[in-house]
Each structure stands twice: as structure tokens, then as C-alpha cells.
C-alpha positions as CSV (number, residue, x, y, z in Angstrom):
1,M,39.5,-30.6,-38.3
2,S,40.6,-32.2,-35.1
3,R,38.2,-33.4,-32.4
4,L,39.5,-30.8,-30.0
5,N,38.7,-28.0,-32.4
6,K,35.2,-29.4,-33.0
7,R,34.6,-29.6,-29.3
8,N,35.9,-26.1,-28.7
9,M,33.6,-24.8,-31.5
10,T,30.6,-26.6,-30.0
11,I,31.3,-25.2,-26.5
12,G,31.8,-21.7,-28.0
13,A,28.5,-21.9,-29.9
14,V,26.7,-22.9,-26.7
15,V,28.3,-20.2,-24.7
16,I,27.3,-17.6,-27.2
17,G,24.1,-19.1,-28.4
18,V,22.3,-19.6,-25.1
19,P,22.7,-16.0,-23.9
20,A,21.7,-14.8,-27.4
21,L,18.5,-16.9,-27.3
22,L,17.7,-15.6,-23.8
23,I,18.1,-12.0,-24.9
24,A,16.0,-12.6,-28.1
25,W,13.3,-14.2,-26.0
26,W,13.3,-11.2,-23.6
27,L,13.0,-8.8,-26.5
28,L,10.5,-10.6,-28.7
29,S,8.3,-12.6,-26.3
30,P,6.3,-9.5,-25.1
31,L,5.1,-9.1,-28.7
32,F,3.3,-12.5,-28.5
33,L,2.3,-12.5,-24.8
34,D,-0.2,-10.3,-23.0
35,T,-0.3,-9.5,-19.3
36,E,-3.7,-8.6,-18.0
37,V,-4.2,-6.6,-14.8
38,N,-7.5,-5.7,-13.2
39,E,-7.0,-3.6,-10.1
40,E,-9.8,-2.1,-8.0
41,F,-10.0,1.6,-7.7
42,P,-8.0,2.7,-4.5
43,M,-10.2,4.1,-1.8
44,S,-8.6,6.1,0.9
45,A,-11.6,6.2,3.3
46,S,-11.6,3.7,6.1
47,A,-14.4,2.5,8.3
48,Q,-14.6,3.8,11.9
49,V,-15.0,0.8,14.3
50,P,-16.7,1.7,17.6
51,D,-14.5,1.0,20.6
52,D,-17.1,-1.3,22.2
53,M,-17.3,-3.7,19.3
54,T,-15.4,-7.0,19.4
55,P,-13.6,-8.3,16.3
56,E,-16.2,-11.0,16.1
57,E,-19.0,-8.4,16.0
58,V,-17.2,-6.4,13.4
59,E,-16.8,-9.6,11.2
60,A,-20.5,-10.3,11.6
61,A,-21.5,-6.8,10.7
62,M,-19.3,-6.9,7.6
63,K,-20.7,-10.3,6.6
64,D,-24.3,-8.9,7.0
65,A,-23.4,-5.9,4.8
66,A,-21.8,-8.1,2.2
67,D,-24.9,-10.4,2.1
68,A,-27.3,-7.5,1.8
69,P,-28.9,-7.1,-1.7
70,D,-27.3,-4.5,-3.9
71,S,-29.3,-1.4,-4.5
72,E,-29.1,1.2,-7.3
73,T,-29.6,4.9,-7.0
74,E,-31.2,7.0,-9.6
75,E,-28.4,9.5,-9.7
76,P,-24.7,8.8,-9.3
77,M,-23.0,10.4,-6.3
78,P,-20.8,13.3,-7.4
79,A,-17.1,12.5,-7.0
80,E,-16.4,15.7,-5.2
81,E,-19.0,14.8,-2.4
82,S,-17.2,11.5,-1.8
83,G,-13.8,13.3,-1.4
84,L,-12.6,12.2,-4.8
85,V,-11.4,14.9,-7.2
86,T,-10.5,14.4,-10.8
87,L,-7.4,16.5,-11.6
88,A,-6.7,15.6,-15.2
89,T,-7.8,13.1,-17.8
90,G,-6.9,12.0,-21.3
91,E,-7.4,9.3,-23.9
92,F,-4.5,7.1,-25.1
93,Q,-3.5,7.3,-28.8
94,D,-1.4,5.2,-31.0
95,A,2.3,6.3,-31.3
96,D,2.5,4.8,-34.8
97,E,1.2,1.9,-36.8
98,F,3.0,-0.7,-34.7
99,H,2.9,0.8,-31.2
100,Q,-0.8,1.2,-30.4
101,G,-2.7,2.1,-27.3
102,S,-6.2,2.8,-26.1
103,G,-8.1,3.6,-22.9
104,T,-8.3,6.4,-20.5
105,A,-5.7,7.9,-18.1
106,T,-7.1,9.9,-15.2
107,I,-5.3,11.5,-12.3
108,Y,-7.4,11.6,-9.1
109,Q,-6.9,13.2,-5.7
110,L,-8.2,10.8,-3.0
111,E,-10.0,11.9,0.1
112,D,-6.7,11.7,2.1
113,G,-5.0,14.1,-0.3
114,S,-2.9,11.4,-2.0
115,R,-2.9,11.2,-5.8
116,V,-3.2,8.3,-8.1
117,L,-3.0,7.7,-11.9
118,R,-5.7,5.3,-13.0
119,L,-5.6,3.6,-16.4
120,E,-9.0,2.2,-17.4
121,D,-10.2,0.1,-20.4
122,F,-6.4,0.2,-21.1
123,E,-4.7,-1.8,-23.8
124,V,-1.2,-1.2,-25.4
125,T,1.1,-3.1,-27.7
126,N,3.3,-5.1,-25.3
127,G,7.1,-4.7,-25.3
128,P,10.2,-5.2,-23.2
129,D,10.5,-3.1,-20.0
130,L,7.6,-0.8,-20.5
131,R,7.3,2.2,-18.1
132,V,4.6,4.7,-17.1
133,L,5.8,8.3,-17.4
134,L,4.4,11.7,-16.7
135,A,6.0,14.0,-19.4
136,S,6.0,17.7,-20.0
137,G,5.7,17.2,-23.7
138,S,2.0,17.5,-24.7
139,S,1.9,14.7,-27.2
140,P,5.4,13.2,-27.6
141,S,6.0,10.7,-30.3
142,T,9.8,10.3,-29.7
143,S,12.0,10.2,-26.7
144,E,13.4,13.6,-27.7
145,E,9.8,15.1,-27.5
146,L,9.2,13.8,-23.9
147,G,10.7,17.0,-22.4
148,D,11.1,16.7,-18.6
149,Y,9.5,13.6,-17.2
150,I,9.2,11.4,-14.2
151,E,8.9,7.6,-14.2
152,L,6.0,6.4,-12.0
153,A,6.7,2.7,-12.3
154,G,7.0,-0.2,-14.6
155,L,3.8,-1.0,-16.5
156,K,2.0,-3.7,-14.5
157,G,0.2,-5.1,-17.6
158,N,-0.4,-4.2,-21.2
159,I,-4.2,-4.9,-20.7
160,G,-6.6,-3.9,-18.0
161,D,-7.4,-1.3,-15.3
162,Q,-4.5,-0.4,-13.0
163,N,-3.3,2.3,-10.5
164,Y,0.0,4.1,-10.1
165,E,0.7,6.3,-7.0
166,I,2.0,9.8,-7.7
167,P,4.5,11.0,-5.1
168,D,3.4,14.0,-3.0
169,D,6.3,16.1,-4.1
170,V,5.4,16.0,-7.8
171,D,4.1,19.3,-9.2
172,L,1.4,18.1,-11.7
173,S,1.3,21.4,-13.4
174,L,4.6,20.6,-15.0
175,Y,3.3,17.5,-16.8
176,S,0.8,17.4,-19.7
177,S,0.9,13.8,-20.8
178,V,1.0,10.2,-19.6
179,V,3.4,8.1,-21.7
180,I,3.9,4.3,-22.1
181,Y,7.6,4.1,-22.8
182,C,10.0,1.3,-23.7
183,K,13.0,2.0,-21.6
184,P,15.7,-0.2,-23.3
185,F,14.9,1.1,-26.8
186,H,13.7,4.6,-25.9
187,V,10.5,4.2,-27.9
188,V,7.1,5.8,-27.1
189,F,4.3,3.1,-27.3
190,S,1.3,5.3,-26.5
191,V,0.4,8.8,-25.2
192,A,-2.5,10.3,-23.4
193,S,-2.5,14.1,-23.5
194,L,-4.0,15.4,-20.2
195,N,-6.7,18.0,-20.0
């Protein structure tokens, strides 16, 4: 074999091999890596600042409030009194032996009327390009069983508490489950049927 042929074969192997390795890493690395997210619960209420307070006075008042000792109440404040309404909730279930999920999915209506999907104590098998869907199928285990669905966003992390805004024009009565879905392979990773 001539030197030119060996050189061309080496270049061809690099040209094919590097992209193949990058694609393999993109597909397989999520199986070995976790992404943890811990978002605070979104609050729509905002403080009313009196017109006669300067920014320095507001800052001082906030610092005093932050430094004050925490106090506990005997009874929790009902969510409805705070303007927060629970619209639906469900527990994540494993899709199969390999694609596993746990935690709670809850849809809340905030005081300002906006809606948010909150995942709490959440954990799912990681994968490439996972998405958060609202689906009409009550407990889909395959992409064919999803029914009508909307994609809320890419999954922020496969572990931890996280929030997803629900657009105002979405009719929630049409959707009965939250699905963690692998878009490239059309695979359901975990489902929470909503009640």
C-alpha cells in the first residue's frame, strides 16, 4: 500500500471517527452524568413599597426582616388564602425497567393568574434531549400513546425541584399527564398521571 493511500485512509478515519465519537458522547454521556436543579417556588406576589421610602430605607427594612429570627406557626396557611391554587397533581412512575422516574408533578395557579408546573423531589433516568410534555394520554408508555401533547420546555435537570411556565392559552382540561420524553428517540422516560 502506498504512502498516499495510507495517508488518505488516516484522514478518512479521522473525518469519520471524530464526528462519530462526538455523537456517541452526546447519546451516551447523559446515562453517566446527572444534572441537579433546585429552583425556588415561584411567587407572583410583590411587595408594595411606600412612595415616601428611599431605596436605602427599603434596603434597611429588608435587611432587618432577613435578620429577624424565623418563627413557626402551629397550622400551615391554606394555599387558597395565599392566592395559590393547586389545579392538578400526580406522582411520576417508571416507564420501564430502564427508564425510571419518581417525584411529584403539580400544576399551580399563582396569585396573578399565571400557571406553573412544579416538579418536586424529582428524579429521572438521564438521557439525550429530554423534554417536559403535557399529554392527553392518561398514562402513555410509548410515543403513540401520548395523544395530543404540548412541549413546555427542555428538562432543566434530571434531579431536583424545578418550575415550568404553562402558557395562558393552554386548556389544561385537554391534558391528563406530565411526560418526560426523549425527543431524538421518541421514548417515554417517566409519566405522572394528573388528578
